[in-house]
C-alpha positions in Angstrom: -4.5 21.3 -0.8 -3.5 21.8 2.7 -2.0 18.5 4.2 -0.1 20.0 7.0 -0.6 17.4 9.9 -1.4 14.6 7.7 0.5 11.1 7.4 0.5 9.2 4.3 1.5 5.6 3.5 2.1 5.4 -0.5 2.4 2.0 -2.1 4.9 1.5 -5.0 6.3 4.7 -4.0 9.7 4.2 -5.6 8.8 5.0 -9.2 6.1 6.8 -11.4 2.8 7.8 -10.0 3.6 6.6 -6.6 6.9 8.8 -6.3 5.2 11.8 -8.0 2.5 11.6 -5.1 4.8 11.5 -2.6 6.5 14.6 -4.0 3.2 16.4 -4.1 2.0 15.2 -0.7 4.9 16.4 1.1 4.9 19.7 -1.0 1.5 20.1 0.5 2.8 19.6 3.8 2.2 15.7 4.5 4.7 13.3 6.1 4.5 10.5 4.0 6.0 6.7 4.2 6.6 5.5 0.6 7.0 1.6 0.5 7.8 -1.0 -2.5 10.1 -3.8 -3.2 13.3 -2.1 -4.1 15.0 -0.4 -1.1 17.4 1.7 -3.5 14.6 3.3 -5.5 12.8 4.4 -2.4 15.6 5.8 -0.6 16.5 7.8 -3.9 12.9 9.2 -3.6 13.2 10.1 0.1 16.4 11.8 -0.4 14.8 14.2 -3.0 12.1 15.0 -0.5 12.1 17.7 2.2 14.4 16.8 5.0 12.6 14.7 7.8 9.1 14.6 5.5 9.4 11.0 4.3 10.6 7.7 5.4 11.1 4.2 2.9 10.1 0.7 4.1 10.7 -1.9 1.7 7.9 -4.7 1.5 5.7 -6.5 -0.7 2.0 -5.6 -0.7 1.0 -9.6 -1.6 2.1 -10.6 1.7 -0.1 -9.7 4.6 2.9 -9.7 6.9 4.7 -7.0 4.8 1.4 -5.1 4.7 0.8 -4.9 8.5 4.8 -3.8 8.9 4.5 -1.0 6.3 1.7 0.2 7.9 3.4 0.2 11.4 6.4 1.7 10.0 3.9 4.7 8.7 2.5 5.0 12.1 5.8 4.7 14.0 7.4 7.8 11.5 4.2 9.9 11.7 2.5 9.0 15.0 -0.6 8.1 13.4 -2.2 7.2 9.9 -4.5 9.7 7.9 -3.9 8.4 4.3 -3.5 5.4 2.4 -2.5 5.3 -1.3 -2.9 1.8 -2.9 -0.6 2.3 -6.0 1.5 -0.8 -6.3 0.8 -2.6 -9.4 2.1 -4.8 -12.3 0.9 -5.3 -16.0 2.2 -8.4 -17.7 0.4 -9.0 -21.0 -1.1 -12.2 -22.5 -4.5 -13.7 -23.2 -6.4 -16.4 -21.4 -4.7 -19.0 -23.3 -1.4 -17.4 -22.8 -1.3 -16.2 -19.5 0.4 -18.9 -17.0 -1.9 -19.6 -14.2 1.0 -18.7 -11.7 1.4 -15.2 -13.4 -2.5 -14.8 -13.4 -2.1 -15.3 -9.6 0.9 -13.1 -9.2 -1.4 -10.2 -10.9 -4.4 -10.6 -8.8 -2.0 -11.1 -5.6 -0.3 -7.5 -6.2 -3.0 -5.5 -7.9 -6.1 -6.7 -5.7 -5.2 -8.6 -2.9 -2.3 -6.3 -2.3 -4.7 -3.1 -1.8 -7.0 -5.4 0.3 -4.2 -6.6 2.9 -3.1 -2.9 3.2 -6.7 -1.6 3.8 -6.9 -4.7 6.2 -3.7 -3.5 8.1 -5.0 0.2 8.0 -8.3 0.5 8.8 -7.7 -0.5 12.7 -5.7 2.7 12.8 -8.2 4.9 10.9 -11.0 3.4 13.3 -8.8 4.5 16.2 -8.2 8.2 14.5 -11.7 8.7 14.0 -11.4 8.6 10.2 -8.9 8.6 7.4 -8.7 8.7 3.6 -8.1 5.6 1.4 -7.2 6.4 -2.5 -6.6 3.3 -4.8 -5.2 3.8 -8.0 -7.0 1.3 -10.5 -6.9 2.0 -14.1 -9.1 2.9 -17.4 -8.4 -0.8 -17.7 -10.8 -1.7 -14.8 -13.8 -0.2 -16.6 -12.6 -0.6 -20.6 -10.8 -3.7 -21.7 -7.3 -3.7 -23.3 -6.5 -6.4 -25.7 -4.8 -9.5 -24.2 -4.7 -8.0 -21.1 -7.2 -10.0 -19.0 -5.4 -10.5 -15.7 -4.5 -6.7 -15.6 -8.2 -5.7 -16.4 -9.8 -8.0 -14.1 -7.5 -7.1 -11.0 -8.2 -3.4 -11.8 -11.9 -3.9 -12.2 -11.9 -6.1 -8.9 -10.3 -2.9 -7.2 -13.2 -0.4 -8.2 -15.5 -2.7 -6.4 -13.3 -3.2 -3.4 -13.1 0.6 -3.4 -17.1 0.9 -3.3 -17.4 -1.9 -0.6 -15.1 -0.2 1.6 -16.9 3.0 1.0 -20.0 1.6 2.1 -18.5 -0.5 5.1 -17.0 2.1 6.8 -18.3 5.4 5.5 -20.1 5.9 8.8 -16.9 5.7 10.7 -15.5 8.8 8.7 -13.7 6.7 6.5 -13.5 7.4 2.9 -12.5 5.4 -0.1 -12.1 6.5 -3.5 -10.5 5.1 -7.0 -8.9 6.9 -9.6 -8.6 5.4 -13.3 -5.6 7.1 -15.0 -5.4 6.2 -18.8 -2.2 6.5 -20.3 0.1 7.9 -18.0 3.9 8.2 -19.3 5.9 5.9 -16.5 8.4 3.6 -17.0 6.2 0.9 -16.7 4.0 1.9 -19.8 6.9 2.7 -21.7 8.0 -0.7 -21.4 4.7 -2.0 -22.5 5.2 0.1 -25.6 8.5 -1.1 -26.7 6.9 -4.0 -28.8 4.4 -1.6 -30.4 7.2 0.8 -31.2 9.2 -2.2 -33.0 6.4 -3.1 -35.0 5.9 0.7 -36.4 9.5 0.9 -36.8 9.6 4.0 -34.3 10.7 4.9 -30.8 8.7 4.7 -27.5 7.6 8.3 -27.9 6.5 7.4 -31.5 4.4 4.5 -30.0 2.9 6.6 -27.3 1.6 9.2 -29.8 -0.4 6.2 -31.7 -1.6 4.7 -28.5 -3.1 8.2 -27.4 -3.9 9.4 -31.4 -7.6 9.4 -31.1 -8.1 10.5 -27.5 -9.4 14.0 -27.5 -6.1 15.4 -25.9 -4.0 13.5 -28.1 -1.0 12.6 -25.5 -0.3 10.5 -22.4 -0.6 12.3 -19.1 2.5 12.4 -16.6 2.7 11.3 -13.2 2.4 14.9 -11.9 -0.8 15.1 -13.4 -2.4 12.3 -11.3 -1.2 14.1 -8.2 -3.7 16.9 -7.9 -6.7 14.8 -7.4 -4.7 12.4 -5.0 -4.1 15.6 -2.9 -7.7 16.4 -3.1 -9.0 13.4 -1.9 -6.4 13.2 1.1 -7.3 16.8 2.0 -10.2 17.4 4.4 -11.6 19.6 1.1 -12.9 16.1 0.1 -14.7 14.9 3.1 -18.1 14.4 1.4 -16.6 12.3 -1.5 -16.8 8.4 -0.9 -17.1 5.6 -3.2 -16.5 7.7 -6.2 -14.6 6.3 -9.5 -12.6 9.1 -10.8 -11.4 8.9 -14.7 -8.2 10.6 -15.5 -7.5 9.6 -19.1 -7.1 12.8 -21.3 -10.7 12.0 -22.5 -10.2 8.4 -24.0 -13.1 6.9 -22.4 -15.4 8.9 -24.1 -14.7 7.9 -27.8 -16.8 5.3 -29.6 -14.6 2.6 -31.1 -16.5 2.6 -34.1 -16.4 6.2 -34.5 -12.9 6.2 -34.0 -12.2 3.6 -36.7 -13.9 6.0 -39.2 -11.8 9.2 -38.0 -8.5 7.0 -38.4 -8.7 7.5 -42.1 -9.2 11.1 -42.0 -13.2 11.6 -42.0 -16.0 12.0 -39.9 -19.3 9.8 -39.5 -21.5 10.1 -42.4 -18.6 11.6 -44.5 -18.5 14.8 -42.5 -15.1 16.8 -42.2 
């Protein structure tokens, strides 16, 4: 994609998918401002990118004041703002009975209120520029439930609806808003979540990831770089007629019927088919 002349702000840009998007955007010609709570990680990513193509700004998306300052930092760096990528998120486990109300609030604050605050801060600049692209990173967990993950799943489902609401309300102003729902992407966050499964299976994280993805069509986790192509497309002028889309990027996991998967897990097909 050709992103020359574009200025993008990427939250959660210090690791994983956010850092990969920053690499792809700068490769495609954009200037990027990456944000997150850990300045050292942000600066490490910036140092790995082409000179003068990126800047780091530490901030917390769950704080509206920080959100405004992050947007201002991007505008000060690039002179304008064309693209907002809401990628920052957390995924602590726990069923409804297990999750402390404060932890529930923290997940909603970062995963759902955070994108709302960032959009609220960025939209005036998009309106001034005569358009823009918002790319929200939700999850397959926003459309399919994960056991004992009510806070994460609810926050990601809410982000899908927030995306479509923004697409509806601001489409007339040439502001597009789309949401990507990745499945199992091999990031530090996913690997950390797989540690208990690895211990239960008496294997390592790679073995746990293999088990996790064993019933999906591609039978492997994705990589952060495999999320970046669709992000670059949505940031570019090639996608100017796409808004409100829910784009699933999950190695085919969402097409698998759980009942059929239970049968196939024992080495046979439905009705005894091989």
